[in-house]
Each structure stands twice: as C-alpha cells, then as structure tokens.
N, C-alpha and C positions, 0 to 999 in steps of 0.2 A: 655418617658423622658429623657434616655439617647441619644437619638437622638439630642434633643435642646442643650446639651454640646456640643455634636460634631460638631454643625453647624459652619462654619467658622467664622461668625460674632461673636458667643459666644467665642468657643475654650477654654473651661475649661477642665483640666484634673480630669478625676475623679479616685479617689483611689480604689483599690480593698480592697474591705471589707468583711471580711469572715461570710459568713450566721450563722454560729454556735457562732459567738465571744459573749463574755460576754460584759457589759459594756467597750467600748474602748474610753470613755471620759475621759480624765484624770483630767479637769477642775471639774469635780463632786466633785473627791476625794480634790482637793485643796481649794474649796469651804468649803467642810467638815472641813479640817485644820483651814481653817481660822476662822471659825464660834466656832470651839471648842476654839481656842486660844482667840477670842473675847469676849464669854459670859462672862466669869468672870470678864472683864472690861467694860462691857456695850457698847461695840461697839464704843470705842472712838478715836481708831487711827489704822483703817482697814488698811490704805496705809504701816504704819510702819509694821504692822505684816505681810502684803503681801511680804515685802522686806525681811522679816526674814525667809521665808521658805527655809529651806537649799538646796542648789544645788544639793546635794546626792537625796534628796526626789524629785526632778523633774527628774534626770535622771534614777531614779528608775521607774518613770511613765512612760519614754519613752522605756525603755528596756523591761518592762513588755507588752506594747502595741505591740512593735516589737516580742515578743516571741508569742504573742496570733497570730499574722498575720501570722508569720514563721509555726505556728501549724495548719493554715488553720482554727480557730476558736476553736480547739480541748485544752483540758485541758494542763497546762504549770507547770512548777514549781513554778511561782509565785503565 
C-alpha cells in the first residue's frame, strides 16, 4: 500500500504514526465535547456550539498529539 502513495502520479506524503499510539484522532474528542454541549439543547445549533470550542482546547489536542508522536507512542504526561 505504501508504494501506491509514493507513486509519482499520486505523490501523497505519509506521516509517521507510532505503532503503540493511543487514539491520535482529535476529532473524536471534539465530537464528544460537541455532543456533551448539545444534548441538553436537543441539538438545536451545532454550528454555534462548534464555534464556541475554546482555542485552548484545540491547541491542547495538538500538543497532546505531538507529545505522543515525540514519545514514539509511549506514555506521555497528557
């Protein structure tokens, strides 16, 4: 499969992904937060709640992903 990504016509850069990593998909956490905020409101305005997610929350998710990658999938302080 990796050969297909390297093909000159495809040329997609594949990121290094530690094999021991926990779930490095920050969107899962964001969906959880969005659902948590919307459930009491019966999903009335998802777009508005999505925009209210604090920037610090997003930066924290990126930092935690970077820490796991730097630790090569081993435990981190996050």
